[in-house]
C-alpha positions as CSV (number, residue, x, y, z in Angstrom):
1,M,100.0,117.8,11.7
2,K,103.6,118.2,12.5
3,H,103.3,119.6,16.0
4,L,100.2,117.7,17.1
5,G,102.1,115.7,19.7
6,K,103.4,118.8,21.4
7,I,99.9,120.4,21.3
8,L,98.3,117.3,22.8
9,L,101.0,117.2,25.5
10,I,100.4,120.8,26.5
11,A,96.6,120.2,26.6
12,G,97.1,117.0,28.7
13,I,99.3,118.7,31.2
14,A,96.9,121.7,31.4
15,I,93.9,119.4,32.1
16,L,95.9,117.5,34.7
17,A,96.6,120.9,36.3
18,L,92.9,121.6,36.3
19,F,92.3,118.3,38.0
20,I,94.7,119.2,40.7
21,I,93.0,122.6,41.2
22,W,89.6,121.0,41.2
23,T,90.7,118.5,43.9
24,V,91.9,121.4,46.0
25,L,88.7,123.3,45.5
26,I,86.6,120.3,46.6
27,Q,88.4,120.3,49.9
28,T,88.0,124.0,50.5
29,V,84.8,125.4,48.9
30,D,81.5,125.1,50.7
31,V,82.6,122.2,52.8
32,K,79.9,120.9,55.1
33,E,79.3,117.6,57.1
34,V,76.4,116.4,54.9
35,G,77.8,113.0,53.9
36,Q,77.2,109.6,55.4
37,N,78.2,109.4,59.1
38,G,78.8,113.1,59.1
39,T,81.6,113.1,56.5
40,S,82.6,116.4,55.0
41,V,81.7,117.2,51.4
42,G,83.0,120.1,49.3
43,F,80.7,122.0,47.0
44,S,78.1,120.7,49.4
45,T,75.2,122.8,48.1
46,L,75.7,121.7,44.5
47,N,76.4,118.1,45.4
48,V,73.4,117.7,47.8
49,W,71.1,119.4,45.3
50,F,72.1,117.1,42.5
51,H,72.0,114.0,44.6
52,K,68.4,114.8,45.6
53,L,67.6,115.5,42.0
54,T,68.7,112.2,40.7
55,G,68.0,110.0,43.7
56,L,69.5,106.6,44.3
57,H,69.3,103.8,41.6
58,M,71.1,100.7,42.8
59,G,70.1,98.8,39.6
60,T,71.9,101.3,37.5
61,Y,74.9,101.2,39.9
62,S,75.0,97.4,39.6
63,L,74.7,97.4,35.8
64,T,77.5,100.0,35.4
65,D,79.6,98.1,37.9
66,W,79.4,94.9,35.9
67,L,79.9,96.7,32.6
68,G,83.2,97.9,34.1
69,L,84.5,94.6,33.0
70,V,84.3,95.8,29.3
71,P,87.3,98.2,29.6
72,I,89.2,95.6,31.6
73,A,88.7,93.2,28.6
74,V,90.0,95.9,26.3
75,C,93.1,96.2,28.4
76,L,93.6,92.4,28.3
77,V,93.3,92.5,24.5
78,F,96.1,95.0,24.1
79,A,98.2,93.1,26.7
80,A,97.7,90.1,24.5
81,V,98.8,92.1,21.4
82,G,102.0,93.2,23.2
83,F,102.7,89.6,24.4
84,V,102.3,88.1,20.9
85,Q,104.6,90.7,19.5
86,M,107.2,90.1,22.2
87,I,107.1,86.3,21.5
88,K,107.3,86.7,17.7
89,R,110.1,89.3,17.8
90,K,111.9,87.6,20.7
91,N,112.6,91.0,22.4
92,P,110.3,93.0,24.7
93,F,111.9,96.2,23.4
94,K,110.8,95.4,19.8
95,V,107.1,95.6,20.8
96,D,105.4,98.5,19.0
97,I,106.1,101.8,20.9
98,D,102.4,102.6,21.2
99,I,101.7,99.3,22.9
100,I,104.6,99.7,25.3
101,L,103.4,103.2,26.2
102,L,99.8,101.9,26.5
103,G,101.0,99.5,29.2
104,V,102.7,102.4,31.0
105,Y,99.6,104.5,30.7
106,Y,97.3,101.8,32.0
107,A,99.7,101.3,35.0
108,L,99.4,105.1,35.7
109,V,95.6,104.8,35.7
110,I,95.8,102.0,38.3
111,V,98.3,104.0,40.4
112,A,95.9,107.0,40.3
113,Y,93.1,104.8,41.5
114,L,95.1,103.3,44.3
115,V,96.3,106.7,45.5
116,F,92.8,108.0,45.9
117,E,91.6,104.8,47.5
118,M,94.4,105.3,50.2
119,I,93.8,109.0,50.5
120,P,90.0,109.5,50.3
121,I,89.0,113.0,49.2
122,N,85.2,112.3,49.3
123,Y,83.2,109.4,50.5
124,R,80.1,108.0,48.7
125,P,76.8,109.7,49.5
126,V,75.4,106.2,50.3
127,L,76.7,103.2,52.1
128,I,77.7,100.2,49.9
129,D,77.0,96.9,51.7
130,G,77.0,98.8,54.9
131,R,80.5,100.3,54.3
132,L,81.7,103.8,53.8
133,E,83.8,103.8,50.5
134,A,86.0,106.4,48.9
135,S,84.3,108.1,46.0
136,Y,86.6,110.6,44.4
137,P,87.3,110.4,41.6
138,S,84.7,107.9,40.4
139,S,86.8,104.9,39.7
140,T,84.4,103.4,37.1
141,T,84.2,106.7,35.2
142,L,88.0,107.0,35.4
143,L,88.4,103.4,34.0
144,V,86.0,103.8,31.2
145,L,87.2,107.3,30.0
146,S,90.8,106.2,30.3
147,V,90.5,103.0,28.3
148,M,87.8,103.4,25.7
149,P,89.5,106.3,23.9
150,T,92.6,104.1,23.5
151,L,90.4,101.6,21.8
152,I,89.4,104.2,19.2
153,F,93.0,105.4,18.9
154,E,94.4,101.9,18.4
155,A,91.6,101.0,16.0
156,E,92.5,104.0,13.8
157,R,96.1,102.7,13.7
158,R,95.6,99.0,13.3
159,V,92.2,98.2,11.7
160,K,92.3,98.6,7.9
161,N,88.6,98.1,7.3
162,A,86.8,101.5,7.5
163,K,83.4,99.9,8.4
164,I,84.9,98.0,11.3
165,R,86.7,101.1,12.5
166,L,83.5,103.1,12.4
167,A,81.7,100.3,14.3
168,I,84.4,100.4,17.0
169,D,84.2,104.2,17.2
170,I,80.4,104.2,17.6
171,F,80.5,101.4,20.2
172,A,83.3,103.1,22.2
173,V,81.6,106.5,22.2
174,A,78.1,105.1,23.0
175,F,79.4,102.8,25.7
176,S,81.4,105.6,27.3
177,A,78.4,108.0,27.3
178,F,76.1,105.4,28.7
179,M,78.6,104.5,31.5
180,V,79.3,108.2,32.5
181,V,75.6,109.2,32.5
182,G,74.6,105.9,34.3
183,R,77.2,106.5,36.9
184,T,76.2,110.1,37.3
185,V,72.5,109.5,37.8
186,S,72.9,106.3,39.9
187,G,73.4,108.3,43.0
188,V,76.4,106.5,44.3
189,H,78.8,109.4,43.6
190,W,78.7,113.1,44.2
191,L,78.6,115.1,41.0
192,T,82.1,116.5,41.8
193,D,83.4,112.9,41.9
194,I,82.3,112.4,38.3
195,I,83.8,115.7,37.1
196,G,87.1,114.9,38.8
197,A,87.2,111.5,37.0
198,V,86.5,113.2,33.6
199,L,89.3,115.7,34.1
200,L,91.9,113.1,35.3
201,S,91.1,110.6,32.5
202,A,91.2,113.3,29.8
203,G,94.5,114.6,31.0
204,L,96.1,111.2,31.2
205,Y,94.8,110.1,27.8
206,L,95.9,113.2,26.0
207,T,99.4,112.8,27.6
208,Y,99.5,109.2,26.4
209,R,98.5,110.0,22.9
210,A,101.0,112.9,22.8
211,S,103.7,110.5,24.0
212,V,103.0,108.1,21.2
213,L,103.1,110.8,18.5
214,L,106.3,112.4,19.9
215,A,108.0,108.9,20.2
216,E,107.1,108.1,16.6
217,E,108.3,111.6,15.5
218,R,111.7,111.0,17.1
219,R,111.9,107.5,15.5
220,N,111.1,108.9,12.0
221,K,113.8,111.6,12.4
222,K,116.3,109.0,13.3
223,A,115.4,106.9,10.3
224,E,115.7,110.0,8.0
225,S,119.1,110.8,9.5
226,A,120.3,107.3,9.0
227,Q,119.3,107.4,5.3
228,E,121.2,110.7,4.7
């Protein structure tokens, strides 16, 4: 599709705008001191209701915490791909554009995580090892939903065997669903923290995918012009 890159870019920016609006609403709508140590929570009626509905499941929390290493491993695989290309081609600027942009994208995800760690919007509904921790957006959900779609995207581009691509797709989708549901029902985040992570990761991913398509479109136009 000729204009897919532009469409995805607009969609990504729109979802990021929704994330910003959602973040503002969390700090202004139905804010009450119902959190640990009297901390304020937006959408308090919804959040407290859902937290009581699911309860606290530390086993699920620990499992999803450890499984958070899986998307980190995916990041390291793509970092290795870029490193090998750089060594073989003897020039970092000759690494495939999608891999370069993927590195930038992962860096932006890390920056987003650090920003919300330094500027807490919400704190967890429970103490973790006796400490009050930032909870918005859910960092594990953000990591999983930012990284696993890139595994699918890159597999579509780089894996020739259709069965292997399908297996990767099924694994990525099933793993992402398990992690998001597990994190949601574990009781260590407010429901609004999960929603915020979904919006932020979706917006960032669509922007990354759009950037790759637009970059390749510009490259193809240059190649066509050079041949004329």
